[in-house]
N, C-alpha and C positions, 0 to 999 in steps of 0.2 A: 101714465100715459106721456107718451115723448113728448118734447117740445120740439116743434118744427125748427129745423137747422141746427138743433143742438148736436145732435149726431155728427153731422158733418163738421162742426166746431172743434169738438172733441176730437175727432179722428185726425184733423188736420193738426191739432196743436199736438197730439202723441207723434205725428209723424217727425217731428224737429227733435224729439228728445232723443237719447241715447239709447240705442237698440234699433232704432230705424224702422220704416215701413218698407214694403216691397210690394211689387205689381206681381201677381200670378199670371199674368199672361194678356193683359189692355192697357190701355193709356190713360183710361179714365182714372181720375184722381178722388179720392174720397169729398173733395171739397165740391166737384160738380154736380153730386146729387146726394140725396139723403137717403134713397134705397136703390139698392141694385136689382134690378130685374133677371127674372129666373121662369124658365118654363114651367109649367105645372106637372107634377110629377116625374121630371127629369131632373137625375142627380147634376148639381152644378158647382164647382168650384169657384166660390167668389173671390173677387180682385184684392182684396185687403187681405195680406197675409203679414206675418211677423218672425224678424231675425235678427239677430246681432252680429257684426262684425267688427276686428280689432282696428287699431290706428292704421294697420298696412291693408285694409280691406280683405281680410282672409275670414271667413265665414268660423264663429265658435257656436258653441253647442245651442242647438235652437232652443227657443222657449219652450214651455209647456203650457198647456190650457186644459181649464176647467169649465164646462157649461154652468154657469151660474142660473140662466134662466132659459129654458128649453122654449122652443118655438112652439106655439099653439097649434098651428097648422100642417108641420110637417117634422122633420128632423135633421139634427145635424151630426155630421162625423167629422173627427180632429184628425189629419193626417201630414205627413212631410213630403214637400214640395220643393222642387226646384224654382228658384225666382231670381228677378235681378233687383237688387238694392234700389230703393227709391228714397235717400235722406232729403234732398231739398236742401236749403239754405242751412249752413251750420257746419259744424267742425268735420263731420264726417261725408260732405258733398262730394269728395274725391272719390268716394266709393260707389256712387251713383252707375247702375248699370252692371255691376260686377253681380256674377252669380253666387247662390249659396242656398242652403237648406233653409227651409223655411216652415212655419206653424201655418197649415191652411186649413180652411173650413169649406167643407162640402156640405150644401143644404139641399134637400128634398122635399117638396111638398106632398101633403095629400094628394092622389090621383084626382084630377077634376077641381080641386079648390084655386080660386082666383082672388086675389086680393094681398092685401098687406099682412105681412108676418115680420116677427122681432126674435133675438134672443140675445143673451148675454154670455160672457165668456170673461174669465179670469185669467189674463196673460202672467207667467211668472218669468223672468229672464236667470240666467244661470247666475246673475251676480244678487240676487235677492229681490229685485224690483219688481213689484205687480202694478200691474195695469187693469184697469175695468173698462171692458169695451162692450159696446151694445150695436148689434148690426141690424139693418132694416134691410128688408127684401119685397120687393112687388111681384107677386105672381102673376103671369100671364096665362 
């Protein structure tokens, strides 16, 4: 059972680490809400994506992902998507806004389903770093 606020805390903590976090097209940060809203039955790319840049803000091989916990009320597709880096405070802040290829997640609920759903992913970076991430969605 998820702990309220824990996902936002973990995601915010991960954003400051090497490898970075990016936004796939919105301005909402992971700390602004625990669950991302999606439309029932409609494939939707989630805001949170993952990429890596070097110190000169050049994209390097994008991370890979493995689904560790499937959603109960839908499905997830992993894809490569261009996004802008959002590192925030830290040594890579100067890379904020730079585009690069990221690991993105497209969620689709079962048609007609409304309510919460979640899934887990293991993200592996080129340097061997592994992160375990929990995504929460609210299906409208």
